[in-house]
C-alpha positions in Angstrom: -0.5 9.0 -1.5 -2.1 5.7 -2.6 -2.9 5.6 -6.2 -4.8 3.2 -8.5 -4.1 2.8 -12.2 -6.6 0.8 -14.2 -6.5 0.1 -17.9 -7.1 -3.3 -19.7 -4.6 -2.7 -22.3 -1.0 -3.8 -21.2 0.8 -0.9 -23.0 -1.8 1.7 -21.9 -1.5 0.6 -18.3 2.3 0.5 -18.5 2.4 4.1 -19.8 -0.1 5.3 -17.3 1.9 3.8 -14.3 5.2 5.4 -15.8 3.5 8.8 -16.0 2.1 8.6 -12.4 5.5 7.6 -11.1 7.2 10.5 -13.1 4.8 12.8 -11.3 4.8 11.3 -8.0 7.7 9.1 -7.4 7.0 8.4 -3.7 3.4 7.3 -4.2 2.1 3.7 -3.7 0.9 2.7 -6.9 -1.4 -0.2 -7.6 -2.1 -1.3 -11.3 -4.9 -3.3 -12.5 -6.0 -4.6 -15.9 -9.4 -5.8 -14.7 -11.9 -3.3 -13.3 -13.5 -6.0 -11.1 -10.1 -6.5 -9.5 -9.7 -2.8 -8.7 -13.2 -2.8 -7.2 -12.4 -5.8 -5.0 -9.0 -4.5 -3.9 -10.6 -1.1 -2.9 -12.2 -2.9 0.1 -8.7 -3.7 1.5 -6.7 -0.5 0.3 -8.5 2.5 -0.3 -6.9 4.9 -2.9 -6.6 8.6 -2.6 -6.5 8.8 -6.4 -7.8 6.4 -9.0 -6.9 6.8 -12.8 -9.4 4.9 -14.7 -9.7 4.0 -18.3 -13.3 4.5 -19.3 -13.6 1.9 -22.0 -12.5 -1.5 -20.6 -14.0 -4.9 -21.0 -16.2 -6.1 -18.3 -16.3 -3.5 -15.6 -15.6 -0.2 -17.5 -14.3 2.9 -15.7 -17.6 4.4 -15.0 -18.8 1.4 -13.2 -15.5 1.1 -11.3 -15.8 4.7 -10.2 -19.3 4.2 -8.9 -18.2 1.3 -6.8 -15.2 3.1 -5.5 -17.5 6.1 -4.6 -19.5 3.8 -2.5 -16.4 2.7 -0.4 -14.9 6.3 -0.2 -17.0 9.2 -1.3 -13.9 11.5 -1.3 -11.6 9.3 -3.7 -10.4 11.5 -6.5 -11.4 9.8 -9.8 -9.6 10.9 -12.9 -10.8 9.2 -16.2 -8.4 8.4 -18.9 -9.6 7.8 -22.4 -8.8 8.1 -26.0 -12.5 9.7 -26.5 -14.1 12.8 -25.4 -17.7 11.7 -25.6 -17.8 10.4 -22.0 -17.3 13.8 -20.3 -20.9 14.2 -19.2 -20.9 10.8 -17.4 -17.7 11.6 -16.0 -18.6 14.8 -14.4 -22.0 13.6 -13.3 -19.9 11.4 -10.9 -18.1 14.5 -9.5 -14.8 13.2 -11.2 -11.6 15.1 -10.1 -10.4 15.3 -13.9 -10.4 13.8 -17.2 -7.2 13.1 -19.4 -7.1 12.1 -23.2 -4.6 9.6 -24.2 -1.7 9.4 -24.6 -0.9 10.3 -21.1 2.4 11.9 -20.1 3.9 13.1 -16.6 2.9 16.7 -17.1 -0.8 15.7 -17.7 -0.6 13.8 -14.3 1.1 16.8 -12.5 -1.7 19.1 -13.6 -4.2 16.6 -12.3 -2.5 16.4 -8.9 -2.3 20.2 -8.6 -6.2 20.5 -9.0 -7.5 17.4 -7.2 -11.1 17.9 -6.2 -10.5 16.4 -2.6 -7.4 17.1 -0.5 -5.1 14.2 0.0 -3.6 13.7 3.6 0.1 13.8 3.9 2.0 10.5 4.0 2.4 8.9 7.2 5.1 10.0 9.4 5.8 6.3 10.3 8.5 4.7 8.3 9.6 1.1 8.4 13.2 0.0 7.0 13.3 -3.7 6.1 16.4 -3.9 3.9 19.1 -4.5 6.4 18.2 -4.7 10.1 14.4 -3.9 10.7 13.9 -0.5 12.3 10.8 1.7 12.9 10.8 5.5 12.7 8.5 8.3 13.5 9.6 11.7 12.1 13.0 10.1 11.6 13.5 9.1 15.2 13.5 5.3 16.2 10.3 4.0 17.9 10.8 2.5 21.5 8.7 -0.1 22.9 8.3 -1.7 26.4 9.1 -5.1 25.0 11.5 -5.9 22.3 9.1 -8.4 20.7 6.6 -5.7 20.1 8.7 -4.4 17.2 9.3 -7.9 15.9 5.3 -8.4 15.9 5.2 -5.3 13.6 7.8 -6.8 11.4 5.7 -9.9 11.1 2.8 -7.9 9.9 4.8 -6.2 7.3 6.2 -9.3 6.0 2.7 -10.5 5.7 2.1 -7.6 3.1 -1.0 -6.4 4.7 -2.5 -10.0 5.0 -4.2 -10.9 8.1 -2.2 -12.9 10.6 -3.8 -15.1 13.4 -2.4 -15.3 17.1 -1.2 -18.9 16.2 0.8 -17.7 13.2 2.3 -14.9 15.1 3.3 -17.4 17.9 5.1 -19.6 15.3 7.0 -16.7 14.1 8.0 -15.3 17.6 8.9 -18.5 19.4 9.5 -21.0 16.5 10.4 -24.2 18.4 8.9 -23.2 21.7 5.2 -23.5 21.0 3.8 -23.3 24.4 0.8 -21.0 25.0 2.1 -17.5 24.6 -1.2 -15.9 24.0 -1.3 -13.7 27.1 2.1 -12.4 26.3 0.8 -11.7 22.8 -1.8 -9.6 24.3 0.7 -7.6 26.1 2.7 -7.0 23.0 -0.5 -5.8 21.2 -1.2 -3.5 24.1 2.4 -2.1 24.0 2.1 -1.5 20.3 -1.3 0.3 20.8 0.0 2.5 23.5 3.0 3.8 21.5 1.1 4.2 18.4 -1.6 6.1 20.3 0.9 8.5 21.8 1.8 9.4 18.2 -1.6 9.5 16.8 -1.1 6.6 14.4 -3.3 4.0 16.0 -5.0 3.2 12.8 -1.7 1.5 11.4 -2.9 -1.8 12.8 -6.1 -3.4 11.9 -7.5 -5.6 14.5 -10.3 -8.3 14.1 -11.6 -10.9 16.6 -9.2 -13.6 15.4 -6.4 -12.0 13.6 -4.6 -8.5 12.8 -2.9 -6.9 10.1 -0.9 -3.9 9.0 -2.6 -1.0 7.0 -0.1 -0.8 4.2 -1.2 2.8 3.2 -0.4 4.2 6.6 3.3 3.4 6.7 6.2 4.2 4.5 8.3 1.0 3.8 11.0 0.1 1.6 9.6 -3.5 1.1 6.1 -2.2 0.1 7.8 0.2 -2.2 9.5 -2.7 -3.9 6.2 -4.6 -4.2 4.6 -1.5 -5.9 7.1 -1.2 -8.7 10.5 0.2 -7.4 13.5 -1.7 -8.2 15.8 -3.3 -5.6 18.7 -1.2 -6.8 16.6 2.0 -6.5 15.9 1.0 -2.8 19.6 0.3 -2.1 19.0 -3.5 -1.3 22.2 -4.9 -0.1 21.3 -8.7 0.1 19.7 -8.3 3.8 16.1 -8.2 4.8 15.1 -8.0 8.5 18.6 -9.5 9.2 18.0 -9.9 13.0 14.9 -12.4 12.5 15.7 -15.9 11.3 12.0 -16.2 10.1 12.5 -13.5 7.5 15.2 -15.8 5.7 12.5 -17.0 3.2 11.6 -13.7 2.0 15.2 -12.8 1.7 15.6 -15.9 -0.4 13.0 -14.8 -2.7 14.4 -11.2 -3.0 17.9 -12.7 -3.9 16.4 -14.9 -6.5 14.6 -12.0 -8.1 17.7 -9.8 -7.9 19.9 -12.4 -9.5 17.6 -13.1 -12.3 
């Protein structure tokens, strides 16, 4: 489940995120202190549920909800506020719920139990990055025709959902041997597409004319869970990250630096 939390007050946002995590520990949570940032990010990663503080500077919660509804009419909007005088506006937007501050985990659980729109189950595709990189579907390793197909997916995961060009992918896969490998990259992409289509998960990869990226909401991944707020200790990070790939060492160095702070 992908969840947005938006509150322009630091303590309010921290409390909201903690309450959401208590209620849904496996959710991917994205937090924002600026409504316009939440609106912009919604075009990249669409939330299943959005908890929005109504009274915020700049784009208030009502405005953010309207914009999110334009992107995804079935997003579950839950307004969070210290006041009850916005209820009419909230329900005019077909909000899923309305919570008065202060928020706790039980409040959040009640909202999840009564969502207006059903949330699809989490992806059955899982990536393990802490240690050697591996991909699983329903707990079983995915097999590809080419070994570099799996490595290409690892590159997209390391990019955290940002687009990667064919040239950038070449640099990672072949490092010093930078002859033209574009036809081989097309074979890798076709291999990934065939395997993912067989499992009904072809929407995991986003493809555009000049680049490709991974849809972070369609894959369970320890690295993404860390980026979404879980600690390295919780995720059993043992000082290894995609250990079979030399290009992953820069990300590993960043993780080790953060761990040793």
